[in-house]
N, C-alpha and C positions, 0 to 999 in steps of 0.2 A: 644475280646468282646467289643461291642459298649457301649458307655456311655449313660445313660438315656437322654431322650429329655429334653431340657431346658423347664422350667415351662411354659406350655401352648403354646409353639411355634412349637413343633414337629421337631425342629432342633437338630441334634446330633452333637457331637464334630467332627465326620468324615464329616458330611455335611458342617459344618463351615470351616473345613480344606479344603475341595474341593472347596468351594466357594472362600475362600481366595486365594488358589492356582490359580484358574481360573482368578481372578482379577489381581493377580501378573503377570501371563503370558500375559494377555491382555495389561497391561501397558508396559511390556518388549517388546512386539511386536510393540507398538506405538513408543517407544524409538528407536528401531532398524530401523523402517521406517523413522523416522526423521533423524537419522544419515545417512541413505542411501540417502535421498533426499538432505541433505546438501552436501554430497560428490559429488553428481551429479550436484550441482550448482543450484538446484531448490529452495533452502532456503538460505537466507542471515541473518547474525546476525542483531538483532533488532537495535542496535546502529548505524550500517552502513546504514540501511534503513532509519532510522529517520533523520540522517545527510543528506543523499541524498535528502530526501523530503524537508528538511529545505532549503538546497542550491537551489534546483529547484524552490521552492516557492519564494525565495528571488530574483532570476533572473527574474522570470515572473513578480513579483511585480515591480521591477525596470524598466522593459521594458514597462509596462503599465503606470507607473507614468511619464515616459519620453515622452509619446505621446503629451501632451499639448505643451510642449516646442518645439517639432519638427514640429508641424503643425499649431500652433497658427497664424503665419503670413499668411500662405496660406489660412486658413479659413477666416481670417479678410479681405483678399483681394477679397472675393467673397460674393455676396448677394443671390446667387442662392442656395436654400435648396437642390436641387438635387446634385449640385456640392459639397456642404458641406458633404452630406451623402457619396458621392463617395470618398472624401478625407479621411473621417473617416474609411470607409470600407477598403480602401487600406492600411491604416496604421495599422488597426487591423489585416488584413491578413499578413502584414509584421511581426507583433509581433508574430503571430501564427507560421509563418515559422521559425522565429528565435527561438521561444520556442520549436518547433519540433527539431531543431538542438541541443538545450540544452538537450532536452529529450533524444535524441539519444546518447548523450555523457554519460548519466547515464545508458545506456543499456535498456531503456524503448522502447517497441515496440507498 
């Protein structure tokens, strides 16, 4: 025998039970999917991901901050704006290439 509906809602105890069970099954399916994706290597622990991002950012920052010291003399030796742009562009390209190598070491594609 079904319990009477909750005051003014039309929801029975059985209806609440079914809804609760459906919600529980929904979240169990999500947990199972996450476990599967982690086993497949599609998910990484948050702390590892954050550490990799911090390390990567640090290496990129260091590479960018080193640019002035590497090219200051070369730029000072030229008064041609086109040559200055070329020097800067080449150095930035070099940093991006090195950054790509760093990126690859973290498994980023």
